[in-house]
Every structure is written in C-alpha cells, then in structure tokens.
DSSP file (Angstrom, degrees, kcal/mol; ACC not computed):
  #  RESIDUE AA STRUCTURE BP1 BP2  ACC     N-H-->O    O-->H-N    N-H-->O    O-->H-N    TCO  KAPPA ALPHA  PHI   PSI    X-CA   Y-CA   Z-CA
    1    1 A M     >        0   0    0      0, 0.0     4,-2.1     0, 0.0     5,-0.2   0.000 360.0 360.0 360.0 -39.3    0.0    0.0    0.0
    2    2 A K  H  >  +     0   0    0      1,-0.2     4,-2.5     2,-0.2     5,-0.2   0.871 360.0  55.2 -63.6 -35.4    2.8    2.4    0.8
    3    3 A K  H  > S+     0   0    0      2,-0.2     4,-2.5     1,-0.2    -1,-0.2   0.907 108.1  48.1 -64.3 -41.0    4.3    1.7   -2.6
    4    4 A W  H  > S+     0   0    0      2,-0.2     4,-2.7     1,-0.2     5,-0.2   0.909 111.4  50.2 -66.0 -41.2    1.1    2.7   -4.3
    5    5 A G  H  X S+     0   0    0     -4,-2.1     4,-2.2     2,-0.2    -2,-0.2   0.904 112.0  47.5 -62.2 -42.3    0.8    5.9   -2.2
    6    6 A L  H  X S+     0   0    0     -4,-2.5     4,-2.5     2,-0.2    -2,-0.2   0.901 111.7  50.8 -65.7 -41.2    4.4    6.8   -3.1
    7    7 A L  H  X S+     0   0    0     -4,-2.5     4,-2.4     2,-0.2    -2,-0.2   0.920 110.9  47.8 -63.1 -44.7    3.8    6.1   -6.8
    8    8 A V  H  X S+     0   0    0     -4,-2.7     4,-2.5     2,-0.2    -1,-0.2   0.908 111.7  51.1 -62.4 -42.1    0.6    8.3   -6.8
    9    9 A F  H  X S+     0   0    0     -4,-2.2     4,-2.4    -5,-0.2    -2,-0.2   0.925 110.8  47.7 -61.3 -45.7    2.6   11.1   -5.0
   10   10 A V  H  X S+     0   0    0     -4,-2.5     4,-2.5     1,-0.2    -2,-0.2   0.906 112.4  49.5 -63.2 -42.8    5.4   11.0   -7.6
   11   11 A V  H  X S+     0   0    0     -4,-2.4     4,-2.5     2,-0.2    -2,-0.2   0.922 112.1  47.9 -63.6 -44.2    3.0   11.0  -10.5
   12   12 A L  H  X S+     0   0    0     -4,-2.5     4,-2.4     2,-0.2    -2,-0.2   0.917 112.9  47.4 -63.7 -44.0    1.1   14.0   -9.0
   13   13 A V  H  X S+     0   0    0     -4,-2.4     4,-2.4     2,-0.2    -1,-0.2   0.913 113.1  49.4 -64.3 -42.4    4.3   16.0   -8.3
   14   14 A S  H  X S+     0   0    0     -4,-2.5     4,-2.6     2,-0.2    -2,-0.2   0.912 111.9  48.3 -62.9 -43.2    5.6   15.2  -11.9
   15   15 A T  H  X S+     0   0    0     -4,-2.5     4,-2.3     2,-0.2    -2,-0.2   0.915 112.0  49.1 -63.8 -43.6    2.3   16.3  -13.5
   16   16 A L  H  X S+     0   0    0     -4,-2.4     4,-2.1     2,-0.2    -2,-0.2   0.911 112.6  47.9 -62.4 -43.2    2.2   19.5  -11.4
   17   17 A A  H  X S+     0   0    0     -4,-2.4     4,-2.3     2,-0.2    -2,-0.2   0.917 112.1  49.1 -64.9 -43.7    5.9   20.3  -12.4
   18   18 A A  H  X S+     0   0    0     -4,-2.6     4,-2.5     1,-0.2    -2,-0.2   0.893 111.1  50.1 -63.7 -40.0    5.2   19.6  -16.1
   19   19 A T  H  X S+     0   0    0     -4,-2.3     4,-1.9     2,-0.2    -1,-0.2   0.901 110.3  50.0 -64.9 -41.5    2.1   21.8  -16.1
   20   20 A T  H  X S+     0   0    0     -4,-2.1     4,-1.2     2,-0.2    -2,-0.2   0.919 112.9  46.0 -63.8 -44.4    4.0   24.7  -14.4
   21   21 A V  H  X S+     0   0    0     -4,-2.3     4,-1.4     1,-0.2     3,-0.4   0.912 110.9  53.1 -65.0 -42.5    6.8   24.5  -17.0
   22   22 A A  H  < S+     0   0    0     -4,-2.5    -1,-0.2     1,-0.2    -2,-0.2   0.862 106.2  53.1 -62.6 -35.9    4.4   24.2  -19.9
   23   23 A K  H  < S+     0   0    0     -4,-1.9    -1,-0.2     1,-0.2    -2,-0.2   0.815 108.8  50.3 -68.6 -29.2    2.6   27.4  -18.7
   24   24 A K  H  < S+     0   0    0     -4,-1.2    -1,-0.2    -3,-0.4    -2,-0.2   0.733  89.4  94.5 -81.9 -23.0    5.9   29.3  -18.6
   25   25 A L  S  < S-     0   0    0     -4,-1.4     2,-0.1    -3,-0.2     0, 0.0  -0.490  82.3-117.4 -70.1 135.7    7.0   28.3  -22.1
   26   26 A P        -     0   0    0      0, 0.0    -1,-0.1     0, 0.0    -2,-0.1  -0.437  23.3-119.3 -72.3 147.2    6.0   30.9  -24.7
   27   27 A K    >>  -     0   0    0     -2,-0.1     3,-2.1     1,-0.1     4,-0.6  -0.501  32.7-104.4 -77.7 156.2    3.6   29.9  -27.4
   28   28 A P  G >4 S+     0   0    0      0, 0.0     3,-1.0     0, 0.0    -1,-0.1   0.853 121.3  52.5 -53.5 -38.5    4.9   30.1  -31.0
   29   29 A Y  G 34 S+     0   0    0      1,-0.2    65,-0.1    99,-0.0   100,-0.0   0.608 101.9  61.5 -76.7  -8.7    3.0   33.3  -31.8
   30   30 A E  G <4 S+     0   0    0     -3,-2.1     2,-0.3     2,-0.1    -1,-0.2   0.606  87.3  88.8 -88.7 -12.3    4.4   35.0  -28.6
   31   31 A L  S << S-     0   0    0     -3,-1.0     2,-0.4    -4,-0.6    60,-0.0  -0.647  78.1-127.4 -86.3 140.8    8.0   34.7  -29.9
   32   32 A C        -     0   0    0     -2,-0.3    60,-0.3    58,-0.0     2,-0.2  -0.715  23.4-154.6 -87.4 135.9    9.4   37.5  -31.9
   33   33 A G  E     -A   91   0A   0     58,-3.4    58,-2.7    -2,-0.4     2,-0.4  -0.626   8.7-128.8-103.1 166.6   11.0   36.6  -35.2
   34   34 A R  E     -Ab  90 136A   0    101,-2.5   103,-3.4    56,-0.2     2,-0.5  -0.960  11.6-162.6-119.2 135.5   13.7   38.3  -37.2
   35   35 A L  E     -Ab  89 137A   0     54,-2.5    54,-2.7    -2,-0.4     2,-0.3  -0.975  21.0-178.3-117.0 119.1   13.4   39.2  -40.9
   36   36 A C  E     +Ab  88 138A   0    101,-2.8   103,-3.3    -2,-0.5     2,-0.3  -0.777  14.0 134.2-122.0 159.2   16.7   40.0  -42.5
   37   37 A G  E     -A   87   0A   0     50,-1.5    50,-2.5    -2,-0.3     2,-0.3  -0.967  36.9-109.0-177.6-174.5   18.1   41.0  -45.9
   38   38 A R  E     -A   86   0A   0     -2,-0.3   104,-2.4   101,-0.2     2,-0.4  -0.948  11.1-144.5-135.9 156.1   20.5   43.4  -47.7
   39   39 A V  E     -c  142   0B   0     46,-2.3    17,-2.0    -2,-0.3     2,-0.3  -0.984  25.2-176.6-121.5 130.5   20.2   46.4  -50.0
   40   40 A Y  E     -cD 143  55B   0    102,-2.5   104,-2.4    -2,-0.4     2,-0.6  -0.820  29.1-123.0-126.1 163.2   22.7   46.9  -52.8
   41   41 A C  E     -cD 144  54B   0     13,-3.6     2,-1.6    -2,-0.3    13,-1.2  -0.939  24.3-138.9-102.6 119.3   23.6   49.4  -55.5
   42   42 A D  E >   -c  145   0B   0    102,-3.5   104,-1.7    -2,-0.6     3,-0.8  -0.621  25.3-179.3 -79.4  89.4   23.6   47.7  -58.9
   43   43 A T  T 3  S+     0   0    0     -2,-1.6   107,-1.7     1,-0.2    -1,-0.2   0.655  79.4  40.0 -70.5 -17.3   26.7   49.4  -60.2
   44   44 A C  T 3  S-     0   0    0    105,-0.2    -1,-0.2     4,-0.2   105,-0.2   0.464 101.9-127.2-108.3  -4.6   26.5   47.7  -63.6
   45   45 A R    <   +     0   0    0     -3,-0.8    -2,-0.1    99,-0.1   100,-0.1   0.834  67.5 132.7  61.0  34.4   22.8   48.0  -64.1
   46   46 A F  S    S-     0   0    0      2,-0.3     3,-0.1     0, 0.0    -1,-0.1   0.712  73.6-116.5 -85.3 -22.7   22.6   44.2  -64.8
   47   47 A G  S    S+     0   0    0      1,-0.3     2,-0.3    72,-0.0    96,-0.1   0.541  87.6  63.2  94.0   8.6   19.6   43.6  -62.5
   48   48 A F  S    S-     0   0    0     94,-0.0    -2,-0.3    71,-0.0    -1,-0.3  -0.965  92.3 -80.9-154.2 168.0   21.6   41.3  -60.1
   49   49 A E        +     0   0    0     -2,-0.3     2,-0.2    -3,-0.1    -7,-0.1  -0.480  45.4 178.2 -75.5 142.3   24.6   41.4  -57.8
   50   50 A T    >   -     0   0    0     -2,-0.2     3,-1.2     4,-0.0    -7,-0.1  -0.673  48.9 -87.8-127.9-175.7   28.1   41.2  -59.2
   51   51 A N  T 3  S+     0   0    0      1,-0.2    -2,-0.0    -2,-0.2   105,-0.0   0.545 127.7  50.9 -77.4  -3.9   31.6   41.3  -57.7
   52   52 A V  T 3  S+     0   0    0      2,-0.1    -1,-0.2    98,-0.0     2,-0.1   0.234  82.1 124.7-110.6  11.3   31.6   45.1  -58.1
   53   53 A T    <   -     0   0    0     -3,-1.2     2,-0.4   -11,-0.1   -11,-0.1  -0.444  47.7-153.0 -66.7 140.8   28.3   45.5  -56.3
   54   54 A T  E     -D   41   0B   0    -13,-1.2   -13,-3.6    -2,-0.1     2,-0.4  -0.910  10.2-129.1-115.8 148.9   28.3   47.8  -53.3
   55   55 A Y  E     -D   40   0B   0     -2,-0.4   -15,-0.3   -15,-0.3    30,-0.2  -0.778  21.7-127.7-100.6 142.4   25.9   47.6  -50.3
   56   56 A I    >   -     0   0    0    -17,-2.0     3,-0.8    -2,-0.4     2,-0.3  -0.781  14.2-156.0-100.8 113.2   24.1   50.7  -49.2
   57   57 A P  T 3  S+     0   0    0      0, 0.0    25,-0.2     0, 0.0    26,-0.2  -0.633  80.2  23.4 -79.2 144.2   24.2   51.9  -45.6
   58   58 A G  T 3  S+     0   0    0     23,-1.4     2,-0.2    24,-0.3    24,-0.1   0.571  81.3 150.0  81.6   9.0   21.3   54.0  -44.4
   59   59 A A    <   -     0   0    0     -3,-0.8    22,-1.8    23,-0.2     2,-0.5  -0.502  46.0-123.8 -73.2 145.1   18.8   52.9  -47.1
   60   60 A T  E     +FG  80 106C   0     46,-2.8    45,-2.5    20,-0.2    46,-1.4  -0.794  32.1 179.8 -95.1 130.0   15.1   52.9  -46.0
   61   61 A V  E     -FG  79 104C   0     18,-2.9    18,-2.7    -2,-0.5     2,-0.4  -0.953   9.4-156.9-129.9 145.7   13.2   49.6  -46.2
   62   62 A E  E     -FG  78 103C   0     41,-2.7    41,-3.2    -2,-0.3     2,-0.6  -0.978  11.4-146.3-129.8 138.4    9.6   48.9  -45.4
   63   63 A L  E     -FG  77 102C   0     14,-3.3    14,-1.9    -2,-0.4     2,-0.4  -0.913  26.1-176.6 -97.9 121.7    7.8   45.7  -44.4
   64   64 A Q  E     -FG  76 101C   0     37,-3.0    37,-2.8    -2,-0.6     2,-0.4  -0.975  10.3-169.2-124.0 132.6    4.2   45.9  -45.8
   65   65 A C  E     -FG  75 100C   0     10,-2.4     9,-2.8    -2,-0.4    10,-1.5  -0.987   5.7-167.1-123.1 127.4    1.5   43.3  -45.2
   66   66 A D  E     -FG  73  99C   0     33,-2.9    33,-2.1    -2,-0.4     7,-0.2  -0.731  28.9-101.8-105.6 157.1   -1.8   43.3  -47.1
   67   67 A D    >   -     0   0    0      5,-2.1     3,-1.9    -2,-0.3    32,-0.2  -0.189  49.4 -88.5 -68.0 172.2   -5.0   41.3  -46.4
   68   68 A K  T 3  S+     0   0    0     29,-0.4    -1,-0.1     1,-0.3    30,-0.1   0.795 129.2  54.5 -57.0 -31.2   -5.7   38.3  -48.5
   69   69 A S  T 3  S-     0   0    0      3,-0.1    -1,-0.3     1,-0.1    29,-0.0   0.687 103.7-132.7 -76.9 -15.8   -7.6   40.3  -51.1
   70   70 A G  S <  S+     0   0    0     -3,-1.9    -2,-0.1     2,-0.2     3,-0.1   0.592  79.9 105.2  77.3  10.0   -4.6   42.6  -51.5
   71   71 A S  S    S+     0   0    0      1,-0.2     2,-0.4     2,-0.0    -3,-0.1   0.600  70.6  49.8 -99.6 -12.7   -6.8   45.6  -51.3
   72   72 A R  S    S-     0   0    0     -5,-0.1    -5,-2.1     0, 0.0     2,-0.5  -0.980  71.4-135.3-137.2 125.5   -6.0   46.9  -47.8
   73   73 A L  E     +F   66   0C   0     -2,-0.4    -7,-0.3    -7,-0.2     3,-0.1  -0.649  27.9 170.8 -74.4 122.5   -2.6   47.5  -46.0
   74   74 A V  E     +     0   0C   0     -9,-2.8     2,-0.3    -2,-0.5    -8,-0.2   0.565  61.3  27.9-112.3 -12.9   -2.9   46.0  -42.5
   75   75 A F  E     +F   65   0C   0    -10,-1.5   -10,-2.4     2,-0.0     2,-0.3  -0.988  57.0 173.1-151.5 139.8    0.7   46.2  -41.3
   76   76 A R  E     +F   64   0C   0     -2,-0.3     2,-0.3   -12,-0.2   -12,-0.2  -0.986   1.6 170.4-147.9 136.3    3.6   48.5  -42.0
   77   77 A N  E     -F   63   0C   0    -14,-1.9   -14,-3.3    -2,-0.3     2,-0.4  -0.988  14.3-156.8-146.1 138.3    7.1   48.8  -40.4
   78   78 A T  E     +F   62   0C   0     -2,-0.3     2,-0.3   -16,-0.2   -16,-0.2  -0.904  17.5 160.4-120.3 144.1   10.1   50.8  -41.5
   79   79 A T  E     -F   61   0C   0    -18,-2.7   -18,-2.9    -2,-0.4     2,-0.3  -0.924  27.3-126.8-147.6 173.2   13.8   50.4  -40.8
   80   80 A T  E     -F   60   0C   0     -2,-0.3     8,-0.3   -20,-0.2   -20,-0.2  -0.885  29.3-104.4-123.7 158.7   17.2   51.4  -42.3
   81   81 A T        -     0   0    0    -22,-1.8   -23,-1.4    -2,-0.3     6,-0.2  -0.428  31.5-124.4 -80.4 155.0   20.2   49.4  -43.3
   82   82 A D    >   -     0   0    0      4,-2.7     3,-1.9   -25,-0.2   -24,-0.3  -0.075  47.1 -74.0 -84.1-169.0   23.3   49.2  -41.2
   83   83 A E  T 3  S+     0   0    0      1,-0.3   -28,-0.1   -26,-0.2    -1,-0.1   0.635 134.2  50.1 -66.9 -13.0   26.9   50.1  -42.3
   84   84 A H  T 3  S-     0   0    0      2,-0.1    -1,-0.3   -28,-0.1   -28,-0.1   0.269 120.9-104.3-104.9   8.7   27.0   46.8  -44.3
   85   85 A G  S <  S+     0   0    0     -3,-1.9   -46,-2.3     1,-0.3     2,-0.3   0.618  76.6 138.5  79.7  12.7   23.7   47.3  -46.1
   86   86 A R  E     -A   38   0A   0    -48,-0.2    -4,-2.7   -31,-0.1     2,-0.3  -0.688  33.1-165.9 -93.4 143.5   21.9   44.8  -43.9
   87   87 A F  E     -A   37   0A   0    -50,-2.5   -50,-1.5    -2,-0.3     2,-0.4  -0.929   3.3-168.2-124.1 154.1   18.4   45.3  -42.5
   88   88 A T  E     -A   36   0A   0     -2,-0.3     2,-0.4    -8,-0.3   -52,-0.2  -0.983   3.7-164.8-142.1 128.5   16.5   43.5  -39.7
   89   89 A F  E     -A   35   0A   0    -54,-2.7   -54,-2.5    -2,-0.4     2,-0.6  -0.922  13.9-145.4-106.2 137.8   12.9   43.7  -38.8
   90   90 A Q  E     -A   34   0A   0     -2,-0.4     2,-0.5   -56,-0.2   -56,-0.2  -0.930  20.8-171.1-100.2 119.5   11.7   42.3  -35.5
   91   91 A V  E     +A   33   0A   0    -58,-2.7   -58,-3.4    -2,-0.6    -2,-0.0  -0.949  20.2 167.9-118.8 118.5    8.2   40.8  -36.0
   92   92 A C        +     0   0    0     -2,-0.5     2,-0.3   -60,-0.3    -1,-0.1   0.447  58.1  78.4-107.0  -3.7    6.2   39.7  -33.0
   93   93 A E  S    S-     0   0    0    -60,-0.1     2,-0.5   -63,-0.0   -60,-0.1  -0.744  80.4-118.2-105.0 154.4    2.8   39.3  -34.7
   94   94 A D        +     0   0    0     -2,-0.3    33,-0.2     1,-0.1     3,-0.2  -0.807  27.5 177.3 -91.4 129.1    1.7   36.4  -36.9
   95   95 A H    >   +     0   0    0     31,-3.0     3,-1.6    -2,-0.5    31,-0.4  -0.182  33.3 131.8-121.1  37.8    0.9   37.4  -40.5
   96   96 A G  T 3  S+     0   0    0      1,-0.3    -1,-0.1    29,-0.1    31,-0.1   0.759  73.2  48.5 -65.3 -26.5    0.1   34.0  -41.9
   97   97 A D  T 3  S+     0   0    0     -3,-0.2   -29,-0.4     2,-0.1     2,-0.3   0.079 105.1  76.1-101.2  23.7   -3.1   35.1  -43.5
   98   98 A Q  S <  S-     0   0    0     -3,-1.6     2,-0.6   -31,-0.1    28,-0.2  -0.898  79.2-118.5-131.2 159.5   -1.6   38.1  -45.2
   99   99 A Y  E     -G   66   0C   0    -33,-2.1   -33,-2.9    -2,-0.3     2,-0.4  -0.894  37.3-168.9 -96.6 117.3    0.7   38.8  -48.2
  100  100 A C  E     +GH  65 124C   0     24,-0.7    24,-2.4    -2,-0.6     2,-0.4  -0.896   9.5 178.2-115.1 138.9    3.9   40.5  -46.9
  101  101 A D  E     -GH  64 123C   0    -37,-2.8   -37,-3.0    -2,-0.4     2,-0.5  -0.989  26.4-137.4-133.8 142.7    6.6   42.2  -48.9
  102  102 A V  E     -GH  63 122C   0     20,-2.8    20,-2.2    -2,-0.4     2,-0.4  -0.900  34.6-167.0 -94.0 131.0    9.8   44.0  -48.0
  103  103 A V  E     -GH  62 121C   0    -41,-3.2   -41,-2.7    -2,-0.5     2,-0.3  -0.948  22.6-121.5-127.9 137.4    9.9   47.1  -50.2
  104  104 A L  E     +G   61   0C   0     16,-2.6   -43,-0.2    -2,-0.4     3,-0.1  -0.578  32.8 170.1 -71.9 138.4   12.7   49.6  -51.0
  105  105 A V  E     -     0   0C   0    -45,-2.5     2,-0.3     1,-0.3   -44,-0.2   0.745  55.7  -6.4-114.1 -52.2   11.7   53.1  -50.1
  106  106 A K  E     -G   60   0C   0    -46,-1.4   -46,-2.8     8,-0.0    -1,-0.3  -0.996  47.9-147.2-155.6 140.9   14.7   55.4  -50.3
  107  107 A S        -     0   0    0     -2,-0.3   -48,-0.1   -48,-0.2   -49,-0.1  -0.898  11.9-148.5-105.7 139.1   18.5   55.4  -51.0
  108  108 A P  S    S+     0   0    0      0, 0.0     5,-0.1     0, 0.0    -1,-0.1   0.594  79.7  87.5 -79.2  -9.0   20.7   57.9  -49.3
  109  109 A W    >   -     0   0    0      3,-0.4     3,-1.3     1,-0.1    -2,-0.1  -0.815  63.6-160.8 -94.3 115.2   23.0   57.8  -52.3
  110  110 A P  T 3  S+     0   0    0      0, 0.0     3,-0.4     0, 0.0    -1,-0.1   0.787  92.2  53.8 -65.6 -26.8   21.9   60.4  -55.0
  111  111 A H  T 3  S+     0   0    0      1,-0.3    36,-2.9     2,-0.1    37,-0.3   0.543 116.9  37.9 -83.6  -6.2   23.9   58.5  -57.7
  112  112 A C  S <  S+     0   0    0     -3,-1.3    -3,-0.4    34,-0.3    -1,-0.3  -0.578  79.0 111.0-143.4  74.4   22.2   55.2  -56.9
  113  113 A N        +     0   0    0     -3,-0.4     2,-0.6    32,-0.4    -6,-0.2   0.283  35.3 113.6-135.2  11.1   18.6   55.9  -56.1
  114  114 A K  E     -E  145   0B   0     31,-1.4    31,-3.7    -3,-0.1     2,-0.3  -0.780  66.3-128.0 -87.1 121.0   16.5   54.4  -58.9
  115  115 A I  E     -E  144   0B   0     -2,-0.6     2,-0.4    29,-0.2    29,-0.2  -0.531  18.1-123.1 -73.6 126.8   14.5   51.5  -57.6
  116  116 A D     >  -     0   0    0     27,-1.8     4,-1.0    -2,-0.3    27,-0.1  -0.565  15.9-143.9 -67.7 121.8   14.9   48.3  -59.6
  117  117 A R  T  4 S+     0   0    0     -2,-0.4    -1,-0.2     1,-0.2     3,-0.1   0.851  97.8  34.2 -59.0 -37.1   11.4   47.4  -60.7
  118  118 A V  T  4 S+     0   0    0      1,-0.2     3,-0.5     2,-0.1    -1,-0.2   0.888 127.3  36.2 -86.0 -42.8   12.1   43.6  -60.4
  119  119 A R  T  4 S+     0   0    0      1,-0.2    24,-1.3    24,-0.1    -2,-0.2   0.193  92.0  92.0 -98.2  16.0   14.5   43.7  -57.4
  120  120 A G  S  < S+     0   0    0     -4,-1.0   -16,-2.6    22,-0.2     2,-0.3   0.439  90.7  32.6 -90.7   0.3   12.8   46.5  -55.5
  121  121 A R  E     -H  103   0C   0     -3,-0.5     2,-0.4   -18,-0.2   -18,-0.2  -0.987  61.5-158.5-151.7 157.4   10.6   44.2  -53.4
  122  122 A S  E     -H  102   0C   0    -20,-2.2   -20,-2.8    -2,-0.3     2,-0.3  -0.968  18.4-133.3-143.2 121.9   10.7   40.7  -51.9
  123  123 A R  E     -H  101   0C   0     -2,-0.4     2,-0.3   -22,-0.2   -22,-0.3  -0.569  32.4-174.1 -73.7 134.5    7.8   38.5  -50.9
  124  124 A V  E     -H  100   0C   0    -24,-2.4   -24,-0.7    -2,-0.3     2,-0.6  -0.929  26.7-127.1-132.6 154.5    8.3   37.0  -47.4
  125  125 A I        -     0   0    0     -2,-0.3     2,-0.4   -26,-0.1   -29,-0.1  -0.905  22.8-176.4-101.5 120.6    6.5   34.5  -45.2
  126  126 A V        +     0   0    0     -2,-0.6   -31,-3.0   -31,-0.4     2,-0.3  -0.612  45.0  93.8-121.2  70.2    5.8   36.0  -41.7
  127  127 A T        -     0   0    0     -2,-0.4     3,-0.2   -33,-0.2     5,-0.1  -0.983  58.8-147.9-151.6 156.2    4.3   33.2  -39.8
  128  128 A D  S    S+     0   0    0     -2,-0.3     3,-0.5     1,-0.2     2,-0.5   0.422  86.9  80.2-100.9  -2.4    5.4   30.4  -37.4
  129  129 A F        +     0   0    0      1,-0.2    -1,-0.2     2,-0.1  -100,-0.0  -0.341  68.9  83.6-104.0  51.5    2.7   28.0  -38.6
  130  130 A N  S    S-     0   0    0     -2,-0.5    -1,-0.2     2,-0.3     3,-0.1   0.265 105.9 -97.2-134.9  10.3    4.3   26.7  -41.8
  131  131 A G  S    S+     0   0    0     -3,-0.5     2,-0.4     1,-0.3    -2,-0.1   0.316  81.2 130.6  91.0  -9.3    6.7   24.0  -40.7
  132  132 A M        -     0   0    0      1,-0.1    -1,-0.3    -5,-0.1    -2,-0.3  -0.667  44.5-158.7 -79.6 129.7    9.8   26.2  -40.6
  133  133 A R        +     0   0    0     -2,-0.4     2,-0.2    -3,-0.1    -1,-0.1   0.674  63.9  83.4 -85.1 -17.1   11.6   25.6  -37.3
  134  134 A S        -     0   0    0      2,-0.1    -2,-0.1     1,-0.1  -101,-0.0  -0.586  64.2-150.0 -90.6 149.2   13.6   28.9  -37.3
  135  135 A Y  S    S+     0   0    0     -2,-0.2  -101,-2.5  -103,-0.1     2,-0.5   0.273  76.9  91.9 -94.1   9.4   12.3   32.3  -36.1
  136  136 A R  E     -b   34   0A   0   -103,-0.2     2,-0.3  -101,-0.1  -101,-0.2  -0.911  56.2-173.8-107.6 129.4   14.7   33.9  -38.6
  137  137 A R  E     -b   35   0A   0   -103,-3.4  -101,-2.8    -2,-0.5     2,-0.5  -0.897  11.4-145.9-119.6 151.0   13.4   34.7  -42.1
  138  138 A H  E     -b   36   0A   0     -2,-0.3     2,-0.3  -103,-0.2  -101,-0.2  -0.970   3.5-155.3-122.7 128.4   15.4   36.0  -45.1
  139  139 A A        -     0   0    0   -103,-3.3  -101,-0.2    -2,-0.5   -15,-0.1  -0.706  36.1 -98.1 -90.7 149.9   14.2   38.4  -47.8
  140  140 A N        -     0   0    0     -2,-0.3    -1,-0.1   -17,-0.2   -38,-0.1  -0.371  50.0 -93.9 -61.6 147.6   15.9   38.4  -51.1
  141  141 A N        -     0   0    0   -104,-0.1     2,-0.3  -102,-0.1  -102,-0.2  -0.370  44.5-150.2 -62.8 144.7   18.5   41.1  -51.5
  142  142 A M  E     -c   39   0B   0   -104,-2.4  -102,-2.5   -22,-0.1     2,-0.4  -0.895  10.6-153.7-123.0 149.3   17.0   44.2  -53.1
  143  143 A G  E     -c   40   0B   0    -24,-1.3   -27,-1.8    -2,-0.3     2,-0.3  -0.931  17.0-150.2-135.1 151.0   18.8   46.8  -55.3
  144  144 A F  E     -cE  41 115B   0   -104,-2.4  -102,-3.5    -2,-0.4     2,-0.4  -0.825  34.0-117.9-100.8 147.5   18.8   50.3  -56.5
  145  145 A F  E     -cE  42 114B   0    -31,-3.7   -31,-1.4    -2,-0.3   -32,-0.4  -0.708  21.6-128.1 -85.6 137.3   20.2   51.1  -60.0
  146  146 A Q        -     0   0    0   -104,-1.7   -34,-0.3    -2,-0.4     3,-0.1  -0.562  22.6-119.9 -75.8 150.2   23.2   53.4  -60.3
  147  147 A E  S    S+     0   0    0    -36,-2.9     2,-0.4    -2,-0.2    -1,-0.1   0.921  96.0  17.5 -60.2 -46.6   22.7   56.3  -62.7
  148  148 A Y  S    S-     0   0    0    -37,-0.3    -1,-0.2    -3,-0.0  -103,-0.1  -0.977  87.2-112.8-128.4 141.9   25.6   55.2  -64.9
  149  149 A A        -     0   0    0     -2,-0.4  -105,-0.2  -105,-0.2  -106,-0.1  -0.375  37.8-104.0 -70.2 149.5   27.3   51.9  -65.1
  150  150 A L    >   -     0   0    0   -107,-1.7     3,-1.6     1,-0.1     4,-0.3  -0.357  28.5-114.4 -68.0 153.1   31.0   51.6  -64.0
  151  151 A P  T >  S+     0   0    0      0, 0.0     3,-1.0     0, 0.0     4,-0.4   0.817 114.5  61.1 -59.0 -31.3   33.6   51.4  -66.8
  152  152 A V  T 3> S+     0   0    0      1,-0.2     4,-1.8     2,-0.1     3,-0.4   0.603  81.6  85.7 -71.9 -10.4   34.6   47.8  -65.7
  153  153 A C  H <> S+     0   0    0     -3,-1.6     4,-2.5     1,-0.2    -1,-0.2   0.767  78.1  63.2 -67.6 -25.8   31.0   46.6  -66.4
  154  154 A G  H <> S+     0   0    0     -3,-1.0     4,-1.8    -4,-0.3    -1,-0.2   0.934 106.9  43.7 -62.0 -45.1   31.8   46.0  -70.1
  155  155 A D  H  > S+     0   0    0     -3,-0.4     4,-2.1    -4,-0.4    -2,-0.2   0.886 113.2  52.1 -66.0 -38.9   34.3   43.3  -69.1
  156  156 A L  H  X S+     0   0    0     -4,-1.8     4,-3.0     2,-0.2     5,-0.3   0.876 104.9  56.3 -64.8 -36.3   31.9   41.9  -66.6
  157  157 A Y  H  X S+     0   0    0     -4,-2.5     4,-2.9     1,-0.2     5,-0.3   0.936 108.4  47.2 -60.1 -45.8   29.2   41.7  -69.2
  158  158 A Q  H  X S+     0   0    0     -4,-1.8     4,-1.6     1,-0.2    -1,-0.2   0.901 113.3  49.8 -61.0 -40.5   31.5   39.5  -71.3
  159  159 A Y  H  < S+     0   0    0     -4,-2.1    -2,-0.2     1,-0.2    -1,-0.2   0.926 119.3  34.9 -65.3 -45.8   32.4   37.4  -68.3
  160  160 A Y  H  < S+     0   0    0     -4,-3.0    -2,-0.2     1,-0.1    -1,-0.2   0.843 129.6  29.8 -80.0 -34.3   28.8   36.8  -67.3
  161  161 A F  H  < S+     0   0    0     -4,-2.9     2,-0.3    -5,-0.3    -3,-0.2   0.503  89.4 105.0-110.8  -4.9   27.0   36.6  -70.6
  162  162 A H     <  +     0   0    0     -4,-1.6     2,-0.4    -5,-0.3    -4,-0.0  -0.607  43.1 172.9 -79.7 135.4   29.6   35.3  -73.0
  163  163 A S    >   -     0   0    0     -2,-0.3     3,-0.7     1,-0.1    -3,-0.0  -0.989  33.7-156.8-144.9 134.0   29.2   31.6  -74.0
  164  164 A D  T 3  S+     0   0    0     -2,-0.4    -1,-0.1     1,-0.2    -2,-0.0   0.576  90.5  74.3 -80.2 -10.2   30.9   29.4  -76.5
  165  165 A D  T 3         0   0    0      1,-0.2    -1,-0.2     0, 0.0     0, 0.0   0.617 360.0 360.0 -78.8 -12.5   27.9   27.2  -76.6
  166  166 A I    <         0   0    0     -3,-0.7    -1,-0.2     0, 0.0    -2,-0.1   0.472 360.0 360.0 -86.8 360.0   25.8   29.7  -78.7
C-alpha cells in the first residue's frame, strides 16, 4: 500500500511540475522573429549582384502586409540598413493570412537611387505555422540602379554573358 501511495505522489508531483513548466513556455505566436536582408547598389545595371556591387548603408526599407484580397494594407514597419547594407525587422505578430513584402523606399546615395522594378521588393513569409523551425526569415536582396554603369562593367558583361555554346 505504501508503494502505491508513493507512486501516486510521484505522479502528481511530476504532473504538477510539467504543467508549471508548460505554462511558462511561450507559445509560437508569442515569440518575436527576425526578418533579414540586404540592400545593394547595382553598379553595372545588370539587375543582379556582381563582384563590383556595393551595399548601401542608411537605405530605408519597409515591411508591408496586405490582407488576402490585396486591397488593404494591414501592417507596416520601416527600418534602415546598417553600415554593411543589412536590415533586420523584429516581427512579433503572426501574418500567416496576409501577403507580406519587403519594399525599397529610399536610398541615401543620389547617384544610386532608382528602384529596380524587379529587385525592388521581396515577398516574405511571416508566420510560425508553416513547418519552418527557425524564427529567422530572409528576404531576397534588393537593389537600386546606379545612374551610370561603371567602366569595368563591359568586361563583366563579357564574363557573365559570353558563352561558346551559342
């Protein structure tokens, strides 16, 4: 009889401890996630990053989330890039039922401030309920066009686009 009493006591204490720990653990939607990316200056006007690409510190970037119909903006957050052209948004809300994009807003460089129509925004998933185990999300790098291409870009064009197979 004493053994049963001891067993019941151990089970009750274990259950109570597990319940207390479970209540203290944050739920997935209570954790803040990070959304990261970079902003570059397309120095050759190719529409993608090259080995002469420079990254823009102080560029303004915005996270925008629209409702499912795409007709109403329901969330907006703005940040600027660091000295390496990197940006980070801290997102504590779940936006699983919304369409979210990171969008270029403004470049501090007057010679590189034309927003690339294709690379000026990046669609992102901002939810924890999609099977991804990490709370860190990455947006595609986004770029501004430089007003005039660098002189070295002609050689780079040959390097990137020349093919003997054609």
